[in-house]
C-alpha positions, 0 to 999 in steps of 0.5 A, a space after each residue: 671398108 671391112 679391112 679398114 674396120 679391123 684397124 679402126 675398131 681395134 684402136 678404140 675398142 681396147 681403151 675401155 677394157 684396160 682395167 679388166 685386162 690389167 686386173 687379169 694380167 697385171 702389168 699396170 706400170 707398162 700397160 701403155 705399151 698396149 697402145 705404144 707398141 701397136 703405134 710403133 709397129 704400124 708407123 715403121 711398116 707403112 713405108 715398107 708396105 707402100 713399096 711392096 704394094 708398088 712392087 708386088 701389087 696391092 692385093 697380095 700385100 693387103 691379104 697378107 696384112 689381114 692374115 698377120 693382123 688376124 693372127 696377132 688378134 688370135 695370139 692376143 686373145 690367148 696372152 697369159 701375161 702383159 708382156 706377151 699381150 704387148 708382144 702380140 699387139 706389136 704383131 697386130 701392128 705389123 699387119 695394121 700398117 698394111 691395112 691403113 696404107 694399102 686400103 687408101 691406095 686401092 681406093 685411088 686405083 679403083 675410082 677416078 678423080 671425080 668419084 674418089 672423095 665419096 669413096 674416101 669419105 666412106 672410108 673415113 666414116 669407118 673411123 667415125 663409126 669406130 670412134 663412137 661404137 668402139 668404146 661401147 663395144 669394148 665396155 660391153 665385152 669386158 663387162 659382160 663377157 671377157 676382154 679376150 673377145 675384144 680380139 676374137 671379134 676380129 677373126 670373122 670380120 677379117 675372114 670376110 674381108 679376106 674372102 671378098 678381096 680375094 674373090 673380087 679385087 682384080 689387078 692388071 697382070 704384071 709383065 712376065 719375066 720381071 723379078 722384083 728386088 726387095 731392099 731388105 737392108 733398107 727395110 731393116 734400116 727403116 725399122 730400126 731408125 723409126 722404131 728407136 725414134 718413136 720409142 724415144 718420143 713415146 717414152 721420153 718424159 714418161 718412163 724416163 727423163 728427156 735428158 736421161 741416158 735411155 732417151 739420149 741413147 735412143 735418139 743417138 741410135 736413131 740418128 745413126 740408123 737414119 744415116 745408115 738408111 740414107 746410105 743404103 737407100 742411095 745404093 739400092 736398086 729399088 729402095 724402100 724410101 726412094 729419093 724422089 719422095 723428097 725431091 718432088 715438091 708436091 710430095 715433100 710439101 704434103 709430107 711436111 704438111 701432114 707432119 704438122 697435121 699429126 702435131 695439131 691432132 694431139 690437142 683434140 684427141 689427147 687433151 680435149 677429153 681431159 678438159 671435158 672431164 676435169 674442167 667441165 665435170 663431164 663423165 667419160 661418155 659425155 666427154 667422148 661425145 664432145 670429141 666424137 663430133 669431129 668424126 662426124 663433120 670430118 667425113 661429110 666435109 671430105 665428101 663435099 671437098 671435091 666441089 671446092 677443089 674442082 673450083 679452086 684446086 687442091 692446094 687452095 682447098 687445102 690451104 682454106 681448110 687448114 687456115 680455118 682450122 688454125 682460127 678454130 684452134 686459136 679460138 679455143 682459149 677464148 671459151 668461157 670458164 667453166 663454160 658449157 659442153 656445147 661450146 668445145 663441141 662446136 669448136 671440135 665440130 668446126 675443126 673436123 669440117 676444116 680438116 676434111 677440106 685439108 686432108 683429103 684433097 692433099 691425099 687425092 692430089 698426091 695420088 693423082 700426081 704419080 703413076 700406079 707404080 709409085 702410088 703406094 710409096 707416095 701414099 705411105 710416105 704421107 701417112 708415115 709423116 702424119 704418124 711421126 707428127 703425132 708422136 712428136 706432138 704427144 711428147 711436145 704438147 705433153 711437155 707444154 701441159 706439164 710445164 704449165 701445170 707445174 708453174 700454176 701449182 708452184 704459184 698456188 697460194 699457201 692457203 690451198 697448196 697442201 694436197 695439190 698434185 704436181 702433174 697432169 695425171 695427179 690433177 685428173 685423179 685429184 679432181 676425180 676424188 675431190 673430197 680431200 680438196 677444199 672448194 678453192 683448191 678444186 677450183 684452182 686445179 680446174 683453172 690450172 687444167 684449163 690454162 694448160 689445155 689452152 696453151 696446147 691448143 695455141 700450140 696446135 694453132 701454130 702447127 696449123 699455121 706451119 702447115 699453111 706456110 708449107 703449102 703457101 711457099 713449098 707446094 706447087 700452085 697446081 699438082 702435076 699429073 703425068 702425061 699418061 694420066 692427063 686424059 683420065 685425071 686432070 688437076 682442076 
């Protein structure tokens, strides 16, 4: 939980300190790479760390990840301009990939099937607490101390986590004389193809147009590297991403379902705060609360999910959860305008409960369907697909929202068209400073944002429906358990 807290807190604590960081270091035009660079590094390293944990054990990989993450934190605290801070955030991400993936695998190694939902729920509670406490801690440190303390507080937490894991995590000894072979060529190919693809998705439509030369070059480079990755992995003795990850129905279906989960998560995490502030008129703290209720219901639902999948199985439990999530997301456009804050909060609370029934049973089901030597790779592939889904979702739903806003602004009556912005950021800024707008223009903008977010939620509902169809038609009815594990872990 302490190791997970490093990654969980870091993703939230920095958000409220961005104004102070930019004011000190400059680089306003590229500060978004503080988040994008970290995300890229975490995503492309997940499959690599998964394979390494299967090859060398979980303990050395997690310990190395903590050292890299803490070292990156120390470097971030000493950054002298925005470029170095971004570079050091990428170093943090190289360690964060080990933290996010390996902790999930260790939970499956240490605890039997019946106890695992409670343990996974405790790990989820770390993210829930971080979602609420992170922005507050970041704001306090940035406002009353210095933004560099945001990174320095990782040092004692990381040192304590490293010490506890080094002393108390014991793994079975590996056979003597076995010399693992590391697929370095495959790792570099995964880095290159994933990095180019995610850079194109993160920056496309933001830093440059989708059909511009940079986007086309990045996508083409990613495709070439992807082909090279397949060729290299087929020839490797111990590939980073083995072919069985996609040949086994259980894992391939869950990977696709988690990709859809990443897609739909963009609606609440990215667009709900904008809706709460621009349409409902809430402040940043109240808008954050509307979102944070999902992090409260999610771990509670996950902890109780074993009572459901013990009765109906992993697949049906996950289908029930994602089916309810699709209905909840589809209900969002029916909220009244402008409405009250409790209404989207109730929607978000129900969404968290539904996704708790969806995500955890699939992770536990996949981990139970493979042996120790494959569990790290299988878990990492799931998390990797979710991260890629989030990047695709950010690009796709961002385009949907901007297209909706552009259409509404183009259709605006002539009497109120003067001074209206032409994109989502401009709309938010205009509603934050409404003095230059008439009451009719401000109301028109709020309705435009309301419509744009409604369309995003409908797209998220479609992603949830896609995940449901994947589980219905591609996933096996029961998740297989290897013979050597049947006595300990039977699939309900």
